[in-house]
BATIZA-902053 format. One record per residue (C-alpha): residue number from 0; residue in one letter; x, y, z. Coordinates in nm, 3 decimals, decimal comma. Example, Ala and Ser with C-alpha at 12.3 -4.5 7.8 and 13.67 -1.06 7.14 Angstrom:
residues 2
- pos  code  xx  yy  zz
- 0  A  1,230  -0,450  0,780
- 1  S  1,367  -0,106  0,714
***
This chain:
residues 446
- pos  code  xx  yy  zz
- 0  X  -1,698  0,222  -0,282
- 1  X  -2,003  -0,022  -0,335
- 2  X  -2,247  0,075  -0,088
- 3  X  -2,435  -0,209  0,109
- 4  X  -2,782  -0,234  0,213
- 5  X  -2,789  -0,298  0,613
- 6  X  -2,984  -0,618  0,495
- 7  X  -2,669  -0,771  0,424
- 8  X  -2,463  -0,710  0,737
- 9  X  -2,465  -1,064  0,897
- 10  X  -2,374  -1,168  0,518
- 11  X  -2,044  -0,978  0,514
- 12  X  -1,951  -0,964  0,906
- 13  X  -1,901  -1,305  0,914
- 14  X  -1,640  -1,480  0,714
- 15  X  -1,487  -1,802  0,750
- 16  X  -1,437  -1,684  1,113
- 17  X  -1,668  -1,978  1,247
- 18  X  -1,830  -1,753  1,421
- 19  X  -2,184  -1,905  1,209
- 20  X  -2,231  -2,203  1,454
- 21  X  -2,185  -2,025  1,746
- 22  X  -2,449  -1,763  1,664
- 23  X  -2,655  -2,053  1,571
- 24  X  -2,588  -2,197  1,886
- 25  X  -2,660  -1,845  2,074
- 26  X  -2,991  -1,884  1,888
- 27  X  -3,084  -2,215  2,037
- 28  X  -2,985  -2,157  2,381
- 29  X  -3,244  -1,823  2,362
- 30  X  -3,525  -2,057  2,190
- 31  X  -3,477  -2,296  2,464
- 32  X  -3,531  -2,051  2,722
- 33  X  -3,828  -1,923  2,528
- 34  X  -3,918  -2,305  2,536
- 35  X  -3,864  -2,330  2,922
- 36  X  -4,073  -2,022  2,966
- 37  X  -4,331  -2,115  2,769
- 38  X  -4,381  -2,420  3,010
- 39  X  -4,405  -2,188  3,311
- 40  X  -4,634  -1,990  3,175
- 41  X  -4,857  -2,238  3,106
- 42  X  -4,832  -2,436  3,367
- 43  X  -4,921  -2,078  3,593
- 44  X  -5,192  -2,019  3,348
- 45  X  -5,435  -2,352  3,387
- 46  X  -5,328  -2,316  3,778
- 47  X  -5,426  -1,956  3,870
- 48  X  -5,739  -1,747  3,753
- 49  X  -5,589  -1,403  3,596
- 50  X  -5,773  -1,084  3,634
- 51  X  -5,976  -1,007  3,351
- 52  X  -5,745  -0,719  3,178
- 53  X  -5,457  -0,957  3,094
- 54  X  -5,725  -1,166  2,846
- 55  X  -5,645  -0,802  2,619
- 56  X  -5,266  -0,759  2,762
- 57  X  -5,184  -1,146  2,630
- 58  X  -5,362  -1,121  2,276
- 59  X  -5,570  -1,406  2,353
- 60  X  -5,841  -1,244  2,114
- 61  X  -5,585  -1,350  1,863
- 62  X  -5,542  -1,682  1,724
- 63  X  -5,247  -1,877  1,881
- 64  X  -5,064  -1,943  1,548
- 65  X  -5,051  -1,563  1,463
- 66  X  -4,988  -1,489  1,805
- 67  X  -4,690  -1,659  1,777
- 68  X  -4,582  -1,536  1,469
- 69  X  -4,584  -1,191  1,664
- 70  X  -4,405  -1,274  1,916
- 71  X  -4,090  -1,469  1,697
- 72  X  -4,080  -1,135  1,463
- 73  X  -4,099  -0,879  1,783
- 74  X  -3,749  -1,191  1,931
- 75  X  -3,612  -1,163  1,593
- 76  X  -3,628  -0,792  1,603
- 77  X  -3,474  -0,736  1,909
- 78  X  -3,196  -1,000  1,829
- 79  X  -3,080  -0,838  1,559
- 80  X  -3,117  -0,505  1,657
- 81  X  -2,893  -0,572  2,009
- 82  X  -2,655  -0,742  1,795
- 83  X  -2,602  -0,474  1,523
- 84  X  -2,570  -0,194  1,840
- 85  X  -2,317  -0,493  1,984
- 86  X  -2,089  -0,501  1,713
- 87  X  -2,105  -0,142  1,685
- 88  X  -1,974  -0,111  2,034
- 89  X  -1,708  -0,348  2,000
- 90  X  -1,550  -0,274  1,659
- 91  X  -1,555  0,077  1,747
- 92  X  -1,278  0,036  1,993
- 93  X  -1,017  -0,146  1,737
- 94  X  -1,142  -0,016  1,366
- 95  X  -0,943  0,346  1,369
- 96  X  -1,207  0,469  1,130
- 97  X  -1,457  0,798  1,113
- 98  X  -1,762  0,738  1,356
- 99  X  -1,972  0,863  1,089
- 100  X  -1,882  0,596  0,849
- 101  X  -2,146  0,304  0,805
- 102  X  -2,004  0,048  0,979
- 103  X  -2,082  -0,231  0,713
- 104  X  -1,901  -0,051  0,453
- 105  X  -1,624  -0,012  0,699
- 106  X  -1,609  -0,395  0,753
- 107  X  -1,704  -0,446  0,373
- 108  X  -1,402  -0,250  0,287
- 109  X  -1,192  -0,440  0,535
- 110  X  -1,276  -0,735  0,346
- 111  X  -1,243  -0,606  -0,002
- 112  X  -0,847  -0,480  0,073
- 113  X  -0,784  -0,828  0,238
- 114  X  -0,880  -0,990  -0,080
- 115  X  -0,688  -0,746  -0,298
- 116  X  -0,341  -0,810  -0,467
- 117  X  -0,013  -0,897  -0,336
- 118  X  0,194  -0,590  -0,377
- 119  X  0,549  -0,528  -0,351
- 120  X  0,627  -0,149  -0,390
- 121  X  0,999  -0,111  -0,424
- 122  X  1,190  0,244  -0,395
- 123  X  1,222  0,532  -0,165
- 124  X  1,182  0,927  -0,158
- 125  X  0,873  1,112  -0,232
- 126  X  0,797  0,871  -0,483
- 127  X  0,713  0,565  -0,308
- 128  X  0,522  0,693  -0,083
- 129  X  0,266  0,874  -0,351
- 130  X  0,272  0,526  -0,530
- 131  X  0,145  0,345  -0,168
- 132  X  -0,124  0,638  -0,131
- 133  X  -0,243  0,542  -0,422
- 134  X  -0,240  0,151  -0,402
- 135  X  -0,368  0,132  -0,042
- 136  X  -0,728  0,233  -0,166
- 137  X  -0,703  -0,100  -0,358
- 138  X  -0,515  -0,355  -0,171
- 139  X  -0,436  -0,407  0,248
- 140  X  -0,144  -0,640  0,095
- 141  X  0,077  -0,421  0,010
- 142  X  0,446  -0,472  0,108
- 143  X  0,701  -0,167  0,040
- 144  X  1,083  -0,223  0,033
- 145  X  1,232  0,059  0,100
- 146  X  1,630  0,127  0,061
- 147  X  1,851  0,266  0,328
- 148  X  2,154  0,425  0,129
- 149  X  2,008  0,804  0,217
- 150  X  2,234  1,018  0,374
- 151  X  2,140  1,328  0,415
- 152  X  1,945  1,557  0,594
- 153  X  1,806  1,412  0,957
- 154  X  1,866  1,062  0,827
- 155  X  2,215  1,131  0,766
- 156  X  2,256  1,307  1,084
- 157  X  2,093  1,033  1,270
- 158  X  2,312  0,765  1,077
- 159  X  2,626  0,877  1,159
- 160  X  2,583  1,016  1,525
- 161  X  2,416  0,695  1,610
- 162  X  2,541  0,425  1,354
- 163  X  2,141  0,309  1,258
- 164  X  1,993  0,243  0,935
- 165  X  1,837  0,560  0,817
- 166  X  1,449  0,600  0,895
- 167  X  1,376  0,903  0,671
- 168  X  1,234  0,726  0,360
- 169  X  1,058  0,463  0,659
- 170  X  0,919  0,719  0,818
- 171  X  0,726  0,865  0,487
- 172  X  0,597  0,513  0,387
- 173  X  0,476  0,476  0,781
- 174  X  0,286  0,765  0,703
- 175  X  0,137  0,714  0,403
- 176  X  0,009  0,411  0,484
- 177  X  -0,087  0,498  0,840
- 178  X  -0,503  0,460  0,922
- 179  X  -0,456  0,636  1,244
- 180  X  -0,598  0,929  1,356
- 181  X  -0,475  1,252  1,125
- 182  X  -0,332  1,442  1,387
- 183  X  -0,115  1,127  1,509
- 184  X  -0,008  1,082  1,115
- 185  X  0,068  1,470  1,173
- 186  X  0,290  1,446  1,438
- 187  X  0,504  1,165  1,294
- 188  X  0,533  1,373  1,008
- 189  X  0,608  1,671  1,228
- 190  X  0,957  1,888  1,201
- 191  X  1,145  2,070  1,475
- 192  X  1,203  2,438  1,369
- 193  X  1,560  2,631  1,392
- 194  X  1,731  2,711  1,731
- 195  X  1,769  2,386  1,918
- 196  X  1,997  2,042  1,890
- 197  X  1,656  1,913  1,745
- 198  X  1,661  2,150  1,412
- 199  X  1,587  2,011  1,115
- 200  X  1,465  1,612  1,286
- 201  X  1,116  1,510  1,231
- 202  X  0,978  1,362  1,475
- 203  X  0,887  1,025  1,334
- 204  X  1,241  0,974  1,251
- 205  X  1,303  0,978  1,653
- 206  X  1,049  0,752  1,741
- 207  X  1,197  0,494  1,462
- 208  X  1,518  0,536  1,663
- 209  X  1,383  0,571  2,071
- 210  X  1,169  0,217  1,928
- 211  X  1,498  0,106  1,755
- 212  X  1,703  0,152  2,084
- 213  X  1,458  0,000  2,323
- 214  X  1,388  -0,288  2,106
- 215  X  1,743  -0,374  1,983
- 216  X  1,634  -0,433  1,650
- 217  X  1,553  -0,245  1,336
- 218  X  1,326  -0,435  1,167
- 219  X  1,143  -0,488  1,523
- 220  X  1,106  -0,122  1,538
- 221  X  0,969  -0,049  1,213
- 222  X  0,659  -0,301  1,289
- 223  X  0,619  -0,177  1,648
- 224  X  0,555  0,143  1,524
- 225  X  0,347  0,079  1,187
- 226  X  0,127  -0,104  1,479
- 227  X  0,093  0,222  1,660
- 228  X  0,029  0,401  1,370
- 229  X  -0,250  0,108  1,221
- 230  X  -0,025  0,062  0,930
- 231  X  -0,187  -0,081  0,647
- 232  X  0,048  -0,301  0,503
- 233  X  0,413  -0,405  0,561
- 234  X  0,743  -0,223  0,551
- 235  X  1,079  -0,352  0,527
- 236  X  1,387  -0,237  0,441
- 237  X  1,574  -0,425  0,115
- 238  X  1,924  -0,481  0,328
- 239  X  1,986  -0,433  0,700
- 240  X  2,369  -0,385  0,590
- 241  X  2,484  -0,009  0,623
- 242  X  2,537  0,064  0,268
- 243  X  2,705  0,391  0,080
- 244  X  2,611  0,480  -0,263
- 245  X  2,864  0,531  -0,474
- 246  X  2,847  0,727  -0,859
- 247  X  3,089  0,724  -1,116
- 248  X  3,032  1,014  -1,369
- 249  X  3,070  1,037  -1,749
- 250  X  3,424  1,226  -1,701
- 251  X  3,552  0,916  -1,406
- 252  X  3,518  1,111  -1,119
- 253  X  3,396  0,899  -0,787
- 254  X  3,120  1,071  -0,571
- 255  X  3,062  0,901  -0,265
- 256  X  2,698  0,933  -0,066
- 257  X  2,375  0,966  -0,174
- 258  X  2,267  1,330  -0,086
- 259  X  2,648  1,427  -0,261
- 260  X  2,529  1,262  -0,548
- 261  X  2,196  1,471  -0,559
- 262  X  2,374  1,753  -0,548
- 263  X  2,634  1,683  -0,808
- 264  X  2,604  1,867  -1,146
- 265  X  2,799  1,647  -1,328
- 266  X  2,620  1,312  -1,557
- 267  X  2,591  1,046  -1,364
- 268  X  2,723  0,724  -1,591
- 269  X  2,660  0,446  -1,315
- 270  X  2,632  0,398  -0,927
- 271  X  2,719  0,132  -0,729
- 272  X  2,685  -0,015  -0,341
- 273  X  2,966  -0,027  -0,103
- 274  X  3,008  -0,272  0,045
- 275  X  2,930  -0,470  -0,289
- 276  X  2,662  -0,739  -0,300
- 277  X  2,506  -0,660  0,028
- 278  X  2,268  -0,929  0,198
- 279  X  1,927  -0,877  0,135
- 280  X  1,659  -0,868  0,410
- 281  X  1,495  -1,191  0,428
- 282  X  1,115  -1,040  0,444
- 283  X  1,207  -0,796  0,140
- 284  X  1,304  -1,176  -0,083
- 285  X  0,995  -1,365  0,063
- 286  X  0,754  -1,100  -0,022
- 287  X  0,917  -1,043  -0,372
- 288  X  0,870  -1,375  -0,454
- 289  X  0,479  -1,422  -0,316
- 290  X  0,394  -1,123  -0,529
- 291  X  0,116  -1,065  -0,803
- 292  X  0,306  -0,754  -0,899
- 293  X  0,551  -0,597  -0,838
- 294  X  0,619  -0,209  -0,869
- 295  X  0,912  -0,049  -0,916
- 296  X  0,938  0,364  -0,879
- 297  X  0,897  0,593  -0,922
- 298  X  1,161  0,861  -0,744
- 299  X  1,477  0,926  -0,817
- 300  X  1,663  0,709  -1,111
- 301  X  2,014  0,676  -0,928
- 302  X  1,945  0,758  -0,550
- 303  X  1,592  0,588  -0,470
- 304  X  1,526  0,329  -0,777
- 305  X  1,892  0,180  -0,835
- 306  X  1,996  0,124  -0,491
- 307  X  1,742  -0,139  -0,407
- 308  X  1,779  -0,335  -0,735
- 309  X  2,187  -0,311  -0,639
- 310  X  2,146  -0,566  -0,355
- 311  X  2,179  -0,869  -0,526
- 312  X  1,909  -1,066  -0,375
- 313  X  1,622  -0,859  -0,430
- 314  X  1,771  -0,815  -0,809
- 315  X  1,786  -1,202  -0,865
- 316  X  1,426  -1,236  -0,637
- 317  X  1,231  -1,014  -0,893
- 318  X  1,388  -1,228  -1,198
- 319  X  1,268  -1,499  -0,996
- 320  X  0,928  -1,408  -0,910
- 321  X  0,636  -1,496  -1,107
- 322  X  0,460  -1,164  -1,052
- 323  X  0,370  -0,900  -1,303
- 324  X  0,669  -0,649  -1,327
- 325  X  0,644  -0,260  -1,353
- 326  X  0,917  -0,002  -1,361
- 327  X  0,695  0,334  -1,332
- 328  X  0,930  0,607  -1,488
- 329  X  0,922  0,952  -1,332
- 330  X  0,744  1,236  -1,490
- 331  X  0,988  1,473  -1,492
- 332  X  1,335  1,476  -1,528
- 333  X  1,581  1,544  -1,210
- 334  X  1,809  1,784  -1,219
- 335  X  2,210  1,671  -1,167
- 336  X  2,091  1,310  -1,213
- 337  X  1,893  1,330  -1,546
- 338  X  1,891  1,617  -1,771
- 339  X  1,720  1,541  -2,043
- 340  X  1,670  1,212  -2,027
- 341  X  1,337  1,047  -2,184
- 342  X  1,149  0,738  -2,081
- 343  X  1,377  0,516  -2,274
- 344  X  1,712  0,672  -2,156
- 345  X  1,563  0,571  -1,778
- 346  X  1,513  0,211  -1,909
- 347  X  1,878  0,177  -2,052
- 348  X  2,014  0,303  -1,765
- 349  X  1,823  0,033  -1,591
- 350  X  1,950  -0,233  -1,818
- 351  X  2,291  -0,112  -1,795
- 352  X  2,306  -0,179  -1,402
- 353  X  2,076  -0,473  -1,379
- 354  X  2,032  -0,652  -1,735
- 355  X  1,723  -0,624  -1,984
- 356  X  1,398  -0,839  -1,925
- 357  X  1,363  -0,755  -1,532
- 358  X  1,065  -0,592  -1,619
- 359  X  0,692  -0,688  -1,822
- 360  X  0,608  -0,321  -1,834
- 361  X  0,715  0,064  -1,836
- 362  X  0,452  0,280  -1,679
- 363  X  0,472  0,665  -1,856
- 364  X  0,278  0,941  -1,802
- 365  X  0,110  1,052  -2,158
- 366  X  -0,001  1,412  -1,994
- 367  X  0,273  1,604  -2,091
- 368  X  0,263  1,986  -2,127
- 369  X  0,468  2,182  -2,299
- 370  X  0,589  2,524  -2,195
- 371  X  0,665  2,486  -1,792
- 372  X  0,828  2,795  -1,654
- 373  X  1,178  2,848  -1,711
- 374  X  1,246  2,852  -1,343
- 375  X  1,186  2,492  -1,322
- 376  X  1,522  2,336  -1,288
- 377  X  1,323  2,017  -1,440
- 378  X  1,074  1,893  -1,737
- 379  X  0,867  1,636  -1,845
- 380  X  0,976  1,312  -1,907
- 381  X  0,907  1,238  -2,301
- 382  X  0,799  0,944  -2,444
- 383  X  0,941  0,954  -2,806
- 384  X  1,377  0,874  -2,848
- 385  X  1,363  0,510  -2,896
- 386  X  1,153  0,181  -3,077
- 387  X  1,343  -0,110  -2,792
- 388  X  0,986  -0,043  -2,565
- 389  X  0,729  -0,099  -2,816
- 390  X  0,467  -0,321  -2,674
- 391  X  0,607  -0,279  -2,333
- 392  X  0,527  0,060  -2,298
- 393  X  0,190  0,180  -2,138
- 394  X  0,097  0,539  -2,164
- 395  X  -0,173  0,680  -1,893
- 396  X  -0,224  1,035  -1,749
- 397  X  -0,063  0,988  -1,416
- 398  X  0,094  1,333  -1,338
- 399  X  -0,025  1,559  -1,067
- 400  X  -0,209  1,868  -1,172
- 401  X  -0,078  2,060  -0,904
- 402  X  0,255  1,983  -0,895
- 403  X  0,333  1,842  -1,216
- 404  X  0,720  1,732  -1,120
- 405  X  0,519  1,453  -0,917
- 406  X  0,272  1,149  -1,002
- 407  X  -0,070  1,203  -0,876
- 408  X  -0,139  0,904  -0,595
- 409  X  -0,484  0,882  -0,726
- 410  X  -0,425  0,835  -1,121
- 411  X  -0,079  0,593  -1,058
- 412  X  -0,335  0,349  -0,877
- 413  X  -0,578  0,325  -1,060
- 414  X  -0,343  0,300  -1,369
- 415  X  -0,178  -0,006  -1,228
- 416  X  -0,458  -0,180  -1,078
- 417  X  -0,636  -0,176  -1,427
- 418  X  -0,310  -0,316  -1,575
- 419  X  -0,307  -0,587  -1,341
- 420  X  -0,665  -0,672  -1,423
- 421  X  -0,628  -0,638  -1,738
- 422  X  -0,266  -0,800  -1,816
- 423  X  -0,370  -1,084  -2,004
- 424  X  -0,533  -0,854  -2,275
- 425  X  -0,217  -0,680  -2,260
- 426  X  -0,008  -0,961  -2,339
- 427  X  -0,224  -1,084  -2,609
- 428  X  -0,189  -0,700  -2,816
- 429  X  0,211  -0,749  -2,707
- 430  X  0,208  -1,072  -2,890
- 431  X  0,016  -0,942  -3,184
- 432  X  0,286  -0,623  -3,217
- 433  X  0,554  -0,887  -3,165
- 434  X  0,450  -1,057  -3,444
- 435  X  0,326  -0,777  -3,685
- 436  X  0,711  -0,672  -3,664
- 437  X  0,873  -0,995  -3,712
- 438  X  0,642  -1,012  -4,023
- 439  X  0,815  -0,648  -4,110
- 440  X  1,145  -0,750  -4,102
- 441  X  1,086  -1,079  -4,279
- 442  X  0,929  -0,868  -4,537
- 443  X  1,249  -0,654  -4,558
- 444  X  1,457  -0,906  -4,556
- 445  X  1,272  -1,099  -4,845
***
């Protein structure tokens, strides 16, 4: 992040908050106070004979003009010094940043993030949290729209026993966007070990459930939990309806439940929600319609991405939004769901469920490494396999070198922000490519 000189502090500190006028009024008050003291001293000077050492103490051997300049400079220095430390003391109580960070850079960073594009990230699971970690470095206007179809693990148990929406994916998003102390974030992700009734549950899931019970509302529980952990952005469920994910395999078998779908060895043909056409969360629709960028994925195609898009209001809002719309394809196949899938196969599955033309671009990984260990149940998602994407396909190195199953959050965030700011240039390239393709077809016909 660009560093600012300390002298630029006031310029960045008081944007659009009407503080300048009150600062000017404060300075006027100080000046009037000084003028009043000067009148009193002037009266004492002509009415009383001071000892001889006062001649040197009051710098009378220096011309009055220069004495005035010296006193004004000393006064300005003291005022700025006092304001600096006053603001440091006040802001340290509300800014959850490291104490060794420059106050100027903290404030500049906050302003920089507030000016960032409005980005709506849609998905679930590990992929969504990786995406959010990458994007929060560039904007504070982040909204995560999270699937609520999870019925496995801790979330599934809480859902069945208490009848609430699954908190697991919400918890991961909160942890990804949290700006609280690292210990608090670590506590939120802590999972109880075996040997008790709490075994398998994470503290964050229980916290959200408890907050939901206190407030009587799952949405409000997410908001208040986000406030406690100083979340940079907003998290909303795609729907507040208790939905179940169903899958139909190629051998016409029906699998009910997200967890069972993930464990299935049969190739999935389609997925659907029960009950069908659940009502979308109003805040999610509002966020999508007001967004500058809409990012769908990465994540499990059938169990994290599609459950959101199958909420009819979400799909219609995406189509109606004027935002830049990007689908982030997975970097690796998922055993049991997308075995042998290429990028074009992911897109074809999306189009078969929600129709064509939902996204402007598809972002895929270009850093593909051959010869992966045979013990891996997944393989890289390759780019070849169809020309239908043509100019809509954006290639970038977005894979994590430590874990090539997953995206690298920093690389992914950079690629998406670069695409957003270069979108006009990309549209021009796309137009030229489409015109060239049309000319090629016309030439073949002739």
